[in-house]
Structures are given as structure tokens and as C-alpha cells.
N, C-alpha and C positions, 0 to 999 in steps of 0.2 A: 202324617202316611199320605203317601202318593194311590189315589182313588184308581188311577192305570194300572198300580198292580193285583187290580182285584177283579175274578169274574163274574159273572152276572150271577149266579149264585153266594157267594160270598160278599156283594154288595148288602144281596136280599138280607142276609143273615146279621149283617154288621148294623144295616138300619132296623132292624127287627130288635136287635138289643142295645140300639141307640134309643127307639120307641120306648122300649118297655122301661130303659130307668129310667126315662124323664117323666112317663106318665105314672107308671108305679112306684117308684123308689123314691125321687128325689124329696117330695114334699113330704113324707112320711120320716123321711131319716133322722132326722133330731130326735123325735117323740121314741123311734125304735132306740136310736141307741143309748138314750138315757134309760131306758129299761133294764133290769137286771140281765135280759135273755131278749138280746136283740135280733135273734134271728126268727123271721115270721113263717112259721110251716108252712101257713098258706101262700105266701109271694114265692116260699120256696119252689112248693107244686105248681103255682103258675109256672116259673122260669121253667121246670121241668118240661109241661108239656107244650112249651115252643124252643125245644131243644136245648136250651140253656145251659145245662148243667153237665150235663157229661158230653160235650159235642164232638169229641174226640173216637166215642166208640161207636161202632158198627151199627147200622139200622138193626139187625138180628138181636141187636142187645139192647136197645130202647136208646141210642143216640142217634146222630145224625153223618156220621163220618166224617167227618170234618178234620183238617188239617190244625197245626201246634199253633199256627199262624191265624187263621180264622178262630180258634181260641182266645187268644192274645188278644184280637181285637174284640168276641166277647167281653174278656175280662174286663177290660179299658171302657167300655159302655156301662158296665154295671157298676163298676165303681164308682164311674158318676154320680151315680146317683146312690149307692149306698156299698160303702167298703167294706163293712162288715158281710154282707152277699157275697161280692165279688170273690172272697179271699178262695167261695168255693169251685170258682171256677180256677183254683192254681190247685186247690190239693184234689177235686174229685179226678181230674182226666190223668194225674198222677197216679193216683190210687187203680182207677181205672184199668190204666194202662199194666201195672203189676200184674190184678188180675186176670188180664186178656192174655198177658204174655206169659203168666205161670201157673193160672190158676184150673182146677180140673173141671172141665165141661159144666158138672153141676153149678159148680160156685159161678161158673159166670153165666147160666142162666136164672139164677135165683137172683144173685145180688147187682146186677149189672141193671137190669132193667129197673129196680128199686132206687138204686143210686140215680138210674137216667129222668125217673118220674117225680124224683126228690119225696119219696114215701122213705128213704130213711137219711140218715146223716152219716157219714162216716168221718173218725176221726183218723190222725195219720201219726202213730206212735214212734217215732226214730230218737227223735231226741232225748237223753240222758244227761245227768245232772256233772257228770264227772268228764265225759266224753264229747258234749254240744251232739251236734249233728249230725259226725264223721262214723259211718257205717262201718267202719275199719276199727273204733275202739269201741264198740257196744259188752255191755256188760253184764243184759237181763241177760238171763238163760233158760234156754228150753230144754228141757229135758223132757225126750221119752220115756212114753208108760206104758202097759199092757193095753190102755183104753185109749191113746193120744196123745200130747204133751201137758207138761206142766209150766207156765211162764213162772219165774220169778225173778225181781230185780224193779227197780226202779226208771220210770219215764217224768219228764218236765216236758212244758210248754209243747201239750199237745191241743192240738189245732181241735178245736170246738169239743172237746174233752165232754164238758159238761152238757151236751145239746147232743151229742152224740148215741145212737143206734148200738156203733159197732165202732173198731179201729182195729186198722194195719197193721199190725204191730212187727216190731224187727228186733227180733230175738239171737242171740248165740247159740246156733246148733253143735258148729265146731271149735276148735282151739282157738283161745286166743292170738295167738302165732298165725294163725290163719287170715284173720284180720277180714276182710270186705266177705272172703270167701268164704267163713264159716258164720256168714249170716244167712236167715230166713224170713221169710214174712209169713205173716198168721193174722186171720182173718178173726176176730177175739167178740163175741157179742156183750157190751158191755152190763149186760144183767149176770152174768154167771157170779156163783158166791166166788169171794175174795179180792175182788177187784176193788180197788178203793183209789 
């Protein structure tokens, strides 16, 4: 990467992420990786304090308003120290972008600051056993009821599923023929009954 491509703020963020990875992550990676649950919530909260978890989110919602390019630099730096934690830099910006673009204001103000601070970990629920990660091929169905929606179906390979507090679940709300246009996203608390 050519450092000349970075402005002063981008350089500062990259240097901060590099320093955090070397000083806080690298030395303890092996020990964390051998644990049944390698995600250290304390380290995740420290990443949040530095603005490293959802850098794409505007400051209004707890982020630092950085570009996708800068997020890539952060992800690379964190991966140097702990690949397991760096995956947050791939999933959090994706999920927070969906919430920012399509979520109601109440959700933005409630969820995004918690994602940015590391207070919560969110899983990504897209991949299914039959169709993989093709949104146009989803089977999991969301059926409208008088009180909301009931989601019924199966997901696989959900990032952070066993550690997450909630999941951004993609489900079919339209016909199969509508492909990806018949898919909606739901933020689901993983403590709800019926989730296994």
C-alpha cells in the first residue's frame, strides 16, 4: 500500500490500528485462539473505544465516519494481531451499513452505538444450507403476523453465532420468483424463544 494515498487522518487511524494489534492482540493470539470462545469482550470494547469496530458509521451513531478503504486498512492491521477479531471489521461495517440505509431511526440510535462500542456483537445471517450466500436463493421465510414477523427456516455458517447478542437475519418476504427483491433483513435478538 502506497502511504502517499493516505491523508493525515487516515494515516493516524492506520497507525493507531497497527499499534493496537501489535501491543494488545499479537502476543495473546495463540492463547485466545485455543480457547473454546476466542472472542475477548474486553478487547472488543477497547477496539470500540478507539473507533475500530464500525469505522464507516457516522460520529452521530458512535463511529468515526471513515471510508471503506480506511476500514480495509483497519481490518488488515487487526488481522495481523488476531484474525478472529479482524472478522468484526468485515461484518460490522456490512451490517451497520444495512441498518444505516434501511433501518428505522429508533434502531439506528439504539443499535449502532452499541455495535460501535463493542457492547454487543452482531452475527450475519445470510448463508443457508441449500443456496449458500445467494440472497436470491433464500428459503428462510418471514411471515407477517398481527404482532410482527415469524421467521422459519435454517441458516448455516453464521459469523459469531455462538458469541453474538443479535443477528441481522435475511429472510424471504416475497415470492421465490422475486429473487433478491423479495428478501428483507430483520435484526433478531438471539435470546428470543425458538432460536436454536
